[in-house]
MIMI-538439 format. One record per residue: residue number from 0; x, y, z of N, C-alpha, C, O, CB in turn. Coordinates in nm, 2 decimals. Glycine has a CB too. Example, Ala and Ser with C-alpha at 12.3 -4.5 7.8 and 13.67 -1.06 7.14 Angstrom:
BEGIN
[pt 0 [1.32 -0.57 0.78] [1.23 -0.45 0.78] [1.32 -0.33 0.78] [1.42 -0.33 0.85] [1.13 -0.45 0.90]]
[pt 1 [1.28 -0.22 0.71] [1.37 -0.11 0.71] [1.29 0.00 0.79] [1.34 0.11 0.80] [1.41 -0.06 0.57]]
***
This chain:
BEGIN
[pt 0 [17.54 10.22 13.60] [17.50 10.09 13.55] [17.56 10.07 13.41] [17.52 10.15 13.32] [17.35 10.06 13.56]]
[pt 1 [17.63 9.97 13.38] [17.68 9.94 13.25] [17.58 9.85 13.18] [17.54 9.75 13.25] [17.82 9.89 13.25]]
[pt 2 [17.55 9.87 13.06] [17.46 9.78 12.99] [17.54 9.67 12.93] [17.62 9.69 12.84] [17.39 9.86 12.88]]
[pt 3 [17.52 9.55 12.99] [17.60 9.43 12.95] [17.53 9.35 12.84] [17.58 9.25 12.79] [17.63 9.34 13.07]]
[pt 4 [17.41 9.40 12.80] [17.34 9.33 12.70] [17.24 9.23 12.76] [17.16 9.17 12.69] [17.43 9.26 12.61]]
[pt 5 [17.25 9.20 12.89] [17.17 9.10 12.95] [17.02 9.15 12.96] [16.93 9.07 12.95] [17.22 9.07 13.09]]
[pt 6 [17.00 9.28 12.98] [16.87 9.34 12.99] [16.87 9.47 12.91] [16.90 9.57 12.96] [16.83 9.36 13.14]]
[pt 7 [16.83 9.46 12.78] [16.83 9.58 12.70] [16.73 9.68 12.75] [16.74 9.80 12.71] [16.80 9.54 12.56]]
[pt 8 [16.63 9.65 12.83] [16.53 9.74 12.88] [16.58 9.81 13.01] [16.50 9.88 13.07] [16.40 9.67 12.90]]
[pt 9 [16.70 9.78 13.06] [16.74 9.83 13.19] [16.76 9.98 13.19] [16.74 10.04 13.30] [16.88 9.77 13.22]]
[pt 10 [16.79 10.05 13.08] [16.81 10.19 13.08] [16.67 10.26 13.04] [16.60 10.21 12.96] [16.92 10.23 12.98]]
[pt 11 [16.65 10.37 13.10] [16.52 10.45 13.07] [16.52 10.49 12.92] [16.62 10.50 12.86] [16.51 10.57 13.16]]
[pt 12 [16.40 10.50 12.87] [16.38 10.54 12.73] [16.45 10.68 12.71] [16.43 10.77 12.80] [16.23 10.55 12.70]]
[pt 13 [16.52 10.69 12.61] [16.59 10.82 12.58] [16.72 10.84 12.65] [16.78 10.94 12.64] [16.50 10.93 12.61]]
[pt 14 [16.76 10.74 12.73] [16.88 10.75 12.81] [17.00 10.70 12.73] [16.99 10.60 12.66] [16.87 10.67 12.94]]
[pt 15 [17.11 10.77 12.74] [17.23 10.73 12.66] [17.28 10.60 12.71] [17.27 10.57 12.83] [17.34 10.84 12.68]]
[pt 16 [17.35 10.52 12.62] [17.40 10.39 12.66] [17.54 10.40 12.71] [17.61 10.30 12.74] [17.39 10.30 12.55]]
[pt 17 [17.60 10.52 12.72] [17.73 10.54 12.77] [17.73 10.65 12.87] [17.64 10.74 12.87] [17.84 10.57 12.66]]
[pt 18 [17.82 10.65 12.96] [17.83 10.75 13.07] [17.91 10.87 13.02] [18.03 10.87 13.04] [17.89 10.69 13.20]]
[pt 19 [17.84 10.96 12.96] [17.91 11.08 12.91] [17.91 11.20 13.00] [18.00 11.28 13.00] [17.86 11.12 12.77]]
[pt 20 [17.81 11.20 13.08] [17.79 11.32 13.17] [17.76 11.28 13.31] [17.72 11.16 13.34] [17.68 11.42 13.12]]
[pt 21 [17.76 11.37 13.40] [17.72 11.34 13.54] [17.57 11.31 13.55] [17.53 11.23 13.63] [17.75 11.46 13.63]]
[pt 22 [17.49 11.37 13.46] [17.35 11.34 13.45] [17.33 11.19 13.42] [17.24 11.12 13.48] [17.28 11.42 13.34]]
[pt 23 [17.41 11.13 13.33] [17.40 10.99 13.30] [17.42 10.90 13.42] [17.35 10.81 13.45] [17.49 10.95 13.19]]
[pt 24 [17.53 10.93 13.50] [17.56 10.86 13.62] [17.45 10.87 13.72] [17.41 10.78 13.79] [17.69 10.90 13.68]]
[pt 25 [17.40 10.99 13.73] [17.29 11.02 13.83] [17.16 10.95 13.80] [17.10 10.89 13.88] [17.26 11.17 13.84]]
[pt 26 [17.12 10.95 13.67] [17.00 10.87 13.63] [17.02 10.72 13.65] [16.93 10.66 13.69] [16.97 10.91 13.48]]
[pt 27 [17.14 10.67 13.62] [17.17 10.53 13.64] [17.16 10.50 13.79] [17.10 10.39 13.82] [17.31 10.49 13.59]]
[pt 28 [17.21 10.58 13.87] [17.20 10.56 14.02] [17.06 10.56 14.06] [17.02 10.47 14.14] [17.28 10.67 14.10]]
[pt 29 [16.98 10.65 14.02] [16.83 10.65 14.06] [16.77 10.52 14.01] [16.69 10.46 14.09] [16.76 10.77 13.99]]
[pt 30 [16.79 10.48 13.89] [16.74 10.36 13.83] [16.78 10.24 13.91] [16.70 10.15 13.94] [16.78 10.34 13.68]]
[pt 31 [16.91 10.23 13.95] [16.96 10.11 14.02] [16.90 10.11 14.16] [16.87 10.00 14.21] [17.11 10.12 14.03]]
[pt 32 [16.88 10.22 14.23] [16.83 10.23 14.36] [16.68 10.18 14.36] [16.64 10.10 14.44] [16.83 10.37 14.42]]
[pt 33 [16.60 10.23 14.26] [16.47 10.18 14.25] [16.46 10.03 14.22] [16.38 9.96 14.28] [16.40 10.26 14.14]]
[pt 34 [16.54 9.99 14.13] [16.53 9.84 14.10] [16.58 9.76 14.21] [16.53 9.65 14.24] [16.62 9.82 13.97]]
[pt 35 [16.69 9.80 14.28] [16.73 9.73 14.40] [16.63 9.71 14.50] [16.61 9.61 14.56] [16.86 9.79 14.46]]
[pt 36 [16.55 9.82 14.53] [16.45 9.81 14.63] [16.34 9.71 14.58] [16.29 9.63 14.66] [16.39 9.95 14.65]]
[pt 37 [16.30 9.72 14.46] [16.19 9.63 14.41] [16.25 9.48 14.42] [16.17 9.39 14.46] [16.16 9.66 14.26]]
[pt 38 [16.37 9.46 14.39] [16.43 9.33 14.40] [16.43 9.28 14.54] [16.41 9.16 14.57] [16.57 9.32 14.34]]
[pt 39 [16.47 9.37 14.64] [16.46 9.33 14.78] [16.33 9.29 14.82] [16.31 9.19 14.89] [16.51 9.45 14.87]]
[pt 40 [16.22 9.36 14.78] [16.09 9.32 14.81] [16.06 9.18 14.75] [15.99 9.10 14.81] [15.98 9.42 14.75]]
[pt 41 [16.11 9.15 14.63] [16.09 9.02 14.57] [16.16 8.91 14.65] [16.11 8.80 14.66] [16.14 9.02 14.43]]
[pt 42 [16.28 8.94 14.70] [16.36 8.84 14.78] [16.28 8.81 14.91] [16.27 8.69 14.94] [16.50 8.90 14.82]]
[pt 43 [16.22 8.91 14.97] [16.15 8.89 15.10] [16.02 8.81 15.06] [15.98 8.71 15.13] [16.11 9.02 15.17]]
[pt 44 [15.95 8.85 14.96] [15.83 8.78 14.91] [15.86 8.63 14.89] [15.78 8.54 14.93] [15.77 8.85 14.79]]
[pt 45 [15.97 8.60 14.81] [16.00 8.47 14.78] [16.03 8.38 14.90] [15.99 8.27 14.91] [16.12 8.47 14.68]]
[pt 46 [16.10 8.44 15.00] [16.14 8.37 15.12] [16.01 8.33 15.20] [16.00 8.22 15.25] [16.23 8.45 15.21]]
[pt 47 [15.92 8.43 15.20] [15.79 8.40 15.27] [15.70 8.30 15.20] [15.64 8.22 15.26] [15.71 8.53 15.30]]
[pt 48 [15.70 8.31 15.07] [15.62 8.21 14.99] [15.68 8.07 15.01] [15.60 7.97 15.02] [15.62 8.25 14.84]]
[pt 49 [15.81 8.06 15.01] [15.87 7.92 15.03] [15.83 7.86 15.16] [15.82 7.74 15.18] [16.02 7.93 15.02]]
[pt 50 [15.81 7.95 15.26] [15.77 7.90 15.40] [15.62 7.89 15.41] [15.58 7.85 15.52] [15.83 8.00 15.50]]
[pt 51 [15.55 7.92 15.31] [15.40 7.91 15.31] [15.34 8.03 15.39] [15.22 8.02 15.43] [15.36 7.78 15.38]]
[pt 52 [15.41 8.13 15.41] [15.36 8.25 15.48] [15.30 8.34 15.38] [15.37 8.41 15.31] [15.47 8.32 15.57]]
[pt 53 [15.17 8.35 15.38] [15.10 8.43 15.27] [15.01 8.54 15.33] [14.92 8.59 15.25] [15.03 8.34 15.18]]
[pt 54 [15.01 8.57 15.46] [14.92 8.66 15.51] [14.97 8.80 15.53] [14.91 8.88 15.60] [14.87 8.61 15.65]]
[pt 55 [15.09 8.83 15.47] [15.14 8.96 15.47] [15.22 8.99 15.35] [15.27 8.89 15.28] [15.22 8.99 15.60]]
[pt 56 [15.24 9.11 15.31] [15.32 9.15 15.20] [15.46 9.18 15.24] [15.49 9.20 15.36] [15.26 9.27 15.12]]
[pt 57 [15.56 9.19 15.15] [15.70 9.22 15.19] [15.72 9.35 15.26] [15.81 9.36 15.35] [15.79 9.21 15.07]]
[pt 58 [15.64 9.45 15.22] [15.65 9.58 15.29] [15.62 9.57 15.44] [15.68 9.62 15.53] [15.56 9.69 15.22]]
[pt 59 [15.51 9.49 15.47] [15.47 9.47 15.60] [15.58 9.39 15.68] [15.61 9.42 15.80] [15.34 9.40 15.61]]
[pt 60 [15.64 9.29 15.62] [15.74 9.22 15.68] [15.86 9.30 15.71] [15.92 9.29 15.82] [15.79 9.10 15.59]]
[pt 61 [15.90 9.39 15.62] [16.01 9.48 15.65] [15.97 9.58 15.76] [16.06 9.62 15.84] [16.05 9.56 15.52]]
[pt 62 [15.85 9.63 15.77] [15.81 9.72 15.88] [15.83 9.65 16.01] [15.88 9.71 16.10] [15.66 9.76 15.86]]
[pt 63 [15.79 9.52 16.02] [15.81 9.45 16.14] [15.96 9.43 16.18] [16.00 9.45 16.29] [15.74 9.31 16.13]]
[pt 64 [16.04 9.41 16.08] [16.18 9.40 16.09] [16.24 9.53 16.15] [16.32 9.53 16.24] [16.25 9.36 15.96]]
[pt 65 [16.20 9.64 16.09] [16.25 9.77 16.13] [16.20 9.81 16.27] [16.27 9.88 16.34] [16.20 9.88 16.03]]
[pt 66 [16.09 9.76 16.31] [16.04 9.79 16.44] [16.12 9.71 16.55] [16.15 9.77 16.65] [15.89 9.76 16.45]]
[pt 67 [16.14 9.59 16.52] [16.22 9.51 16.61] [16.15 9.51 16.75] [16.03 9.49 16.76] [16.36 9.55 16.63]]
[pt 68 [16.23 9.52 16.86] [16.18 9.52 16.99] [16.14 9.66 17.04] [16.10 9.67 17.16] [16.28 9.46 17.08]]
[pt 69 [16.14 9.76 16.96] [16.11 9.90 17.00] [15.96 9.92 17.01] [15.89 9.86 16.93] [16.18 10.00 16.91]]
[pt 70 [15.92 10.01 17.09] [15.79 10.06 17.09] [15.80 10.20 17.03] [15.88 10.28 17.08] [15.72 10.06 17.24]]
[pt 71 [15.71 10.23 16.94] [15.72 10.36 16.87] [15.59 10.41 16.81] [15.49 10.33 16.81] [15.82 10.35 16.76]]
[pt 72 [15.59 10.53 16.77] [15.47 10.59 16.70] [15.48 10.56 16.55] [15.59 10.52 16.50] [15.45 10.74 16.73]]
[pt 73 [15.37 10.58 16.48] [15.37 10.57 16.34] [15.47 10.67 16.28] [15.54 10.63 16.18] [15.23 10.59 16.28]]
[pt 74 [15.48 10.79 16.33] [15.57 10.89 16.28] [15.72 10.84 16.30] [15.80 10.86 16.21] [15.55 11.02 16.35]]
[pt 75 [15.75 10.78 16.41] [15.88 10.73 16.43] [15.91 10.62 16.33] [16.02 10.61 16.28] [15.90 10.68 16.57]]
[pt 76 [15.81 10.53 16.31] [15.83 10.42 16.21] [15.85 10.48 16.07] [15.94 10.43 15.99] [15.71 10.33 16.21]]
[pt 77 [15.78 10.58 16.04] [15.80 10.65 15.91] [15.94 10.70 15.89] [16.00 10.68 15.79] [15.70 10.76 15.89]]
[pt 78 [15.99 10.77 15.99] [16.12 10.83 15.98] [16.23 10.72 15.99] [16.34 10.74 15.93] [16.14 10.93 16.09]]
[pt 79 [16.21 10.62 16.06] [16.31 10.51 16.07] [16.31 10.42 15.95] [16.42 10.39 15.90] [16.28 10.42 16.19]]
[pt 80 [16.20 10.39 15.90] [16.19 10.30 15.78] [16.17 10.37 15.65] [16.17 10.30 15.55] [16.08 10.20 15.80]]
[pt 81 [16.15 10.50 15.65] [16.14 10.57 15.53] [16.01 10.53 15.45] [16.02 10.52 15.33] [16.26 10.56 15.45]]
[pt 82 [15.90 10.50 15.52] [15.78 10.47 15.46] [15.69 10.59 15.44] [15.71 10.69 15.52] [15.70 10.36 15.54]]
[pt 83 [15.61 10.59 15.34] [15.52 10.70 15.32] [15.40 10.69 15.42] [15.37 10.58 15.47] [15.46 10.70 15.18]]
[pt 84 [15.35 10.81 15.47] [15.25 10.82 15.57] [15.13 10.73 15.55] [15.09 10.65 15.64] [15.21 10.95 15.59]]
[pt 85 [15.07 10.74 15.43] [14.95 10.66 15.41] [14.98 10.51 15.41] [14.90 10.43 15.45] [14.89 10.70 15.27]]
[pt 86 [15.10 10.47 15.36] [15.14 10.33 15.36] [15.16 10.28 15.50] [15.12 10.17 15.54] [15.27 10.31 15.28]]
[pt 87 [15.21 10.36 15.59] [15.23 10.32 15.73] [15.10 10.30 15.80] [15.08 10.20 15.86] [15.31 10.43 15.81]]
[pt 88 [15.01 10.39 15.78] [14.88 10.38 15.85] [14.80 10.26 15.80] [14.75 10.18 15.88] [14.79 10.50 15.82]]
[pt 89 [14.80 10.24 15.67] [14.73 10.12 15.61] [14.79 9.99 15.66] [14.72 9.90 15.71] [14.73 10.12 15.46]]
[pt 90 [14.92 9.98 15.65] [14.99 9.86 15.69] [14.99 9.83 15.84] [14.97 9.72 15.88] [15.14 9.86 15.64]]
[pt 91 [15.00 9.94 15.92] [14.98 9.92 16.06] [14.85 9.86 16.10] [14.83 9.77 16.18] [15.01 10.05 16.14]]
[pt 92 [14.74 9.92 16.03] [14.61 9.87 16.06] [14.59 9.72 16.03] [14.54 9.64 16.10] [14.50 9.95 15.98]]
[pt 93 [14.65 9.68 15.91] [14.64 9.54 15.87] [14.72 9.45 15.97] [14.68 9.34 16.00] [14.70 9.52 15.73]]
[pt 94 [14.84 9.50 16.01] [14.92 9.42 16.10] [14.86 9.41 16.24] [14.87 9.30 16.31] [15.06 9.48 16.11]]
[pt 95 [14.79 9.51 16.29] [14.72 9.50 16.41] [14.60 9.40 16.40] [14.59 9.31 16.49] [14.66 9.64 16.45]]
[pt 96 [14.53 9.41 16.29] [14.41 9.32 16.27] [14.46 9.17 16.26] [14.39 9.08 16.31] [14.34 9.35 16.14]]
[pt 97 [14.58 9.15 16.21] [14.63 9.01 16.19] [14.71 8.96 16.32] [14.75 8.85 16.32] [14.73 9.01 16.07]]
[pt 98 [14.72 9.05 16.42] [14.78 9.01 16.54] [14.93 9.02 16.55] [14.99 8.95 16.64] [14.74 8.87 16.57]]
[pt 99 [14.99 9.09 16.46] [15.14 9.10 16.46] [15.19 9.22 16.54] [15.30 9.23 16.58] [15.19 9.12 16.31]]
[pt 100 [15.10 9.32 16.56] [15.13 9.44 16.64] [15.02 9.47 16.74] [14.90 9.45 16.71] [15.15 9.56 16.54]]
[pt 101 [15.07 9.51 16.86] [14.98 9.57 16.96] [14.99 9.72 16.95] [15.09 9.77 16.92] [15.02 9.52 17.10]]
[pt 102 [14.88 9.79 16.98] [14.88 9.93 16.98] [14.81 9.98 17.11] [14.72 9.92 17.16] [14.82 9.99 16.85]]
[pt 103 [14.85 10.10 17.15] [14.78 10.17 17.26] [14.79 10.32 17.24] [14.89 10.37 17.19] [14.84 10.12 17.40]]
[pt 104 [14.70 10.39 17.29] [14.70 10.54 17.29] [14.80 10.59 17.39] [14.81 10.53 17.50] [14.56 10.59 17.32]]
[pt 105 [14.86 10.70 17.35] [14.96 10.76 17.45] [14.88 10.83 17.56] [14.77 10.89 17.53] [15.05 10.87 17.37]]
[pt 106 [14.93 10.82 17.68] [14.86 10.89 17.79] [14.86 11.04 17.78] [14.76 11.10 17.82] [14.92 10.84 17.92]]
[pt 107 [14.97 11.09 17.73] [14.98 11.24 17.72] [14.91 11.30 17.60] [14.86 11.41 17.61] [15.13 11.28 17.72]]
[pt 108 [14.90 11.23 17.49] [14.83 11.27 17.37] [14.75 11.16 17.32] [14.79 11.07 17.25] [14.94 11.32 17.27]]
[pt 109 [14.62 11.17 17.35] [14.52 11.07 17.31] [14.51 11.05 17.16] [14.46 10.94 17.11] [14.39 11.10 17.37]]
[pt 110 [14.56 11.14 17.08] [14.55 11.13 16.93] [14.67 11.03 16.89] [14.65 10.97 16.78] [14.57 11.26 16.86]]
[pt 111 [14.77 11.03 16.96] [14.89 10.95 16.92] [14.88 10.81 16.96] [14.82 10.78 17.07] [15.02 11.01 16.98]]
[pt 112 [14.93 10.72 16.88] [14.92 10.57 16.91] [15.07 10.52 16.91] [15.15 10.55 16.83] [14.84 10.50 16.80]]
[pt 113 [15.10 10.44 17.01] [15.23 10.37 17.02] [15.20 10.22 16.98] [15.10 10.16 17.01] [15.29 10.37 17.17]]
[pt 114 [15.30 10.17 16.90] [15.28 10.03 16.85] [15.41 9.95 16.89] [15.52 10.01 16.91] [15.26 10.03 16.70]]
[pt 115 [15.39 9.82 16.91] [15.50 9.73 16.93] [15.46 9.59 16.88] [15.34 9.56 16.86] [15.54 9.72 17.08]]
[pt 116 [15.56 9.51 16.86] [15.54 9.38 16.80] [15.48 9.28 16.91] [15.52 9.29 17.03] [15.67 9.32 16.74]]
[pt 117 [15.39 9.20 16.87] [15.35 9.09 16.95] [15.45 8.97 16.93] [15.54 8.99 16.84] [15.20 9.04 16.91]]
[pt 118 [15.44 8.87 17.01] [15.53 8.75 16.98] [15.52 8.70 16.84] [15.62 8.66 16.78] [15.50 8.64 17.08]]
[pt 119 [15.40 8.70 16.78] [15.38 8.66 16.65] [15.45 8.76 16.55] [15.51 8.71 16.45] [15.23 8.66 16.61]]
[pt 120 [15.45 8.89 16.58] [15.52 8.98 16.50] [15.67 8.97 16.51] [15.74 8.99 16.41] [15.48 9.12 16.54]]
[pt 121 [15.72 8.94 16.63] [15.86 8.92 16.65] [15.91 8.80 16.57] [16.03 8.80 16.53] [15.89 8.90 16.80]]
[pt 122 [15.83 8.70 16.56] [15.87 8.58 16.48] [15.90 8.63 16.33] [15.99 8.58 16.27] [15.76 8.47 16.48]]
[pt 123 [15.82 8.71 16.28] [15.84 8.76 16.14] [15.96 8.85 16.13] [16.04 8.83 16.04] [15.71 8.84 16.09]]
[pt 124 [15.98 8.94 16.23] [16.10 9.02 16.23] [16.23 8.93 16.24] [16.33 8.96 16.17] [16.10 9.12 16.35]]
[pt 125 [16.22 8.83 16.32] [16.33 8.74 16.33] [16.36 8.66 16.20] [16.47 8.63 16.16] [16.31 8.64 16.44]]
[pt 126 [16.25 8.63 16.13] [16.26 8.56 16.00] [16.33 8.65 15.90] [16.42 8.60 15.83] [16.12 8.51 15.95]]
[pt 127 [16.29 8.77 15.89] [16.36 8.87 15.80] [16.50 8.89 15.84] [16.59 8.89 15.75] [16.28 9.00 15.80]]
[pt 128 [16.53 8.90 15.97] [16.67 8.91 16.01] [16.75 8.79 15.97] [16.87 8.80 15.93] [16.68 8.93 16.17]]
[pt 129 [16.70 8.67 15.98] [16.77 8.55 15.94] [16.79 8.55 15.79] [16.90 8.51 15.75] [16.69 8.42 15.98]]
[pt 130 [16.70 8.59 15.72] [16.71 8.60 15.57] [16.83 8.69 15.54] [16.91 8.66 15.45] [16.58 8.65 15.50]]
[pt 131 [16.83 8.81 15.60] [16.94 8.91 15.57] [17.07 8.85 15.62] [17.18 8.88 15.55] [16.91 9.04 15.64]]
[pt 132 [17.08 8.78 15.73] [17.20 8.72 15.78] [17.25 8.62 15.68] [17.37 8.62 15.64] [17.18 8.66 15.92]]
[pt 133 [17.16 8.53 15.63] [17.20 8.43 15.53] [17.25 8.50 15.40] [17.36 8.46 15.35] [17.08 8.35 15.49]]
[pt 134 [17.18 8.60 15.36] [17.22 8.67 15.23] [17.36 8.74 15.25] [17.44 8.75 15.16] [17.12 8.77 15.19]]
[pt 135 [17.38 8.80 15.37] [17.50 8.88 15.39] [17.62 8.78 15.38] [17.73 8.82 15.35] [17.50 8.95 15.52]]
[pt 136 [17.60 8.66 15.42] [17.71 8.56 15.42] [17.73 8.51 15.28] [17.84 8.45 15.25] [17.67 8.44 15.50]]
[pt 137 [17.64 8.53 15.18] [17.66 8.48 15.05] [17.70 8.59 14.95] [17.74 8.56 14.84] [17.53 8.42 15.00]]
[pt 138 [17.68 8.71 14.99] [17.70 8.82 14.89] [17.84 8.83 14.83] [17.86 8.87 14.72] [17.66 8.95 14.95]]
[pt 139 [17.94 8.80 14.92] [18.08 8.81 14.87] [18.11 8.71 14.76] [18.17 8.74 14.66] [18.18 8.79 14.99]]
[pt 140 [18.06 8.58 14.78] [18.09 8.48 14.68] [17.99 8.48 14.56] [18.03 8.48 14.45] [18.09 8.34 14.74]]
[pt 141 [17.86 8.48 14.59] [17.76 8.48 14.48] [17.74 8.61 14.42] [17.72 8.62 14.30] [17.63 8.42 14.54]]
[pt 142 [17.74 8.72 14.50] [17.72 8.85 14.44] [17.85 8.92 14.40] [17.84 9.03 14.35] [17.65 8.93 14.54]]
[pt 143 [17.96 8.86 14.43] [18.09 8.91 14.39] [18.11 9.05 14.44] [18.16 9.14 14.37] [18.11 8.91 14.24]]
[pt 144 [18.07 9.07 14.57] [18.08 9.21 14.63] [18.16 9.19 14.75] [18.12 9.13 14.85] [17.94 9.26 14.66]]
[pt 145 [18.28 9.25 14.75] [18.37 9.24 14.87] [18.32 9.33 14.98] [18.24 9.42 14.97] [18.51 9.28 14.83]]
[pt 146 [18.38 9.31 15.10] [18.35 9.39 15.22] [18.38 9.54 15.19] [18.30 9.62 15.22] [18.43 9.34 15.34]]
[pt 147 [18.50 9.57 15.13] [18.53 9.70 15.10] [18.44 9.77 14.99] [18.40 9.88 15.01] [18.68 9.71 15.04]]
[pt 148 [18.40 9.69 14.89] [18.31 9.74 14.80] [18.17 9.77 14.86] [18.11 9.88 14.83] [18.29 9.64 14.68]]
[pt 149 [18.13 9.69 14.95] [18.00 9.71 15.02] [18.01 9.84 15.11] [17.92 9.92 15.11] [17.96 9.59 15.11]]
[pt 150 [18.12 9.85 15.18] [18.14 9.97 15.26] [18.14 10.10 15.18] [18.08 10.20 15.22] [18.28 9.96 15.34]]
[pt 151 [18.21 10.10 15.06] [18.21 10.21 14.98] [18.07 10.24 14.92] [18.03 10.36 14.91] [18.31 10.19 14.86]]
[pt 152 [18.00 10.14 14.88] [17.87 10.16 14.83] [17.78 10.22 14.94] [17.70 10.31 14.91] [17.81 10.02 14.79]]
[pt 153 [17.79 10.17 15.06] [17.71 10.23 15.17] [17.74 10.38 15.19] [17.65 10.46 15.22] [17.74 10.15 15.30]]
[pt 154 [17.87 10.41 15.18] [17.91 10.56 15.19] [17.84 10.64 15.08] [17.78 10.74 15.11] [18.06 10.57 15.19]]
[pt 155 [17.84 10.59 14.96] [17.78 10.66 14.85] [17.63 10.67 14.87] [17.57 10.78 14.84] [17.81 10.58 14.72]]
[pt 156 [17.57 10.56 14.91] [17.42 10.57 14.93] [17.38 10.66 15.05] [17.28 10.73 15.04] [17.37 10.43 14.96]]
[pt 157 [17.46 10.67 15.15] [17.44 10.76 15.26] [17.45 10.90 15.21] [17.37 10.99 15.25] [17.54 10.74 15.38]]
[pt 158 [17.54 10.93 15.12] [17.56 11.06 15.07] [17.44 11.10 14.98] [17.40 11.21 14.98] [17.69 11.07 14.99]]
[pt 159 [17.40 11.01 14.90] [17.28 11.03 14.82] [17.16 11.06 14.91] [17.08 11.15 14.88] [17.25 10.91 14.72]]
[pt 160 [17.14 10.98 15.01] [17.03 11.00 15.10] [17.03 11.14 15.17] [16.93 11.21 15.17] [17.03 10.89 15.21]]
[pt 161 [17.15 11.18 15.21] [17.17 11.31 15.27] [17.14 11.42 15.17] [17.08 11.52 15.21] [17.31 11.32 15.33]]
[pt 162 [17.19 11.40 15.05] [17.17 11.50 14.95] [17.02 11.52 14.92] [16.97 11.63 14.91] [17.24 11.46 14.82]]
[pt 163 [16.95 11.41 14.91] [16.80 11.41 14.88] [16.73 11.48 15.00] [16.64 11.56 14.98] [16.75 11.28 14.85]]
[pt 164 [16.77 11.44 15.12] [16.70 11.50 15.24] [16.73 11.65 15.24] [16.64 11.73 15.27] [16.76 11.44 15.37]]
[pt 165 [16.85 11.69 15.22] [16.88 11.83 15.21] [16.81 11.90 15.10] [16.77 12.02 15.11] [17.04 11.85 15.20]]
[pt 166 [16.79 11.83 14.99] [16.73 11.90 14.87] [16.58 11.93 14.91] [16.53 12.04 14.87] [16.73 11.80 14.75]]
[pt 167 [16.52 11.85 14.99] [16.38 11.88 15.03] [16.38 11.98 15.14] [16.31 12.08 15.14] [16.31 11.75 15.08]]
[pt 168 [16.47 11.96 15.24] [16.47 12.05 15.36] [16.51 12.19 15.32] [16.45 12.29 15.36] [16.57 12.00 15.46]]
[pt 169 [16.61 12.21 15.23] [16.66 12.34 15.19] [16.61 12.39 15.06] [16.65 12.49 15.00] [16.81 12.34 15.19]]
[pt 170 [16.52 12.31 15.00] [16.46 12.34 14.87] [16.56 12.37 14.76] [16.56 12.47 14.70] [16.36 12.46 14.88]]
[pt 171 [16.66 12.28 14.75] [16.77 12.29 14.65] [16.72 12.27 14.51] [16.79 12.28 14.41] [16.88 12.20 14.68]]
***
């Protein structure tokens, strides 16, 4: 991230303002990933507020989007959506109570629960999908991000994700 002067607080305290080392680039990447995720949550929240939908938070809306038409366990949702375990359990409970998700115990393992979207939940998943479709159509012009730049960014993010997964798995 280059500091353009628009947000002097964008860099962490004690962080160099120029990219002198790989550490600087790595810290900037971490900062940008965290900020991008928070901004995504704000985009979803804003879209739902404009529609008068105030009975769920953006994380719950994204969970419904990630579930789509699949039936899955909480563990599968965790691995697919990269949510923390306690967040999944809490949010699933709230979504079941609000009628967005149906759940049932597995026949083979009574401890495990399978979840799927209700029609009401599918409406939310479709709403998030429509938001992302609208935004993907605008990012080239308004976000000044070309198809090739997006593809290269995705490759880089996949590599970071794989590196972090391997760091945990192999205790690097």
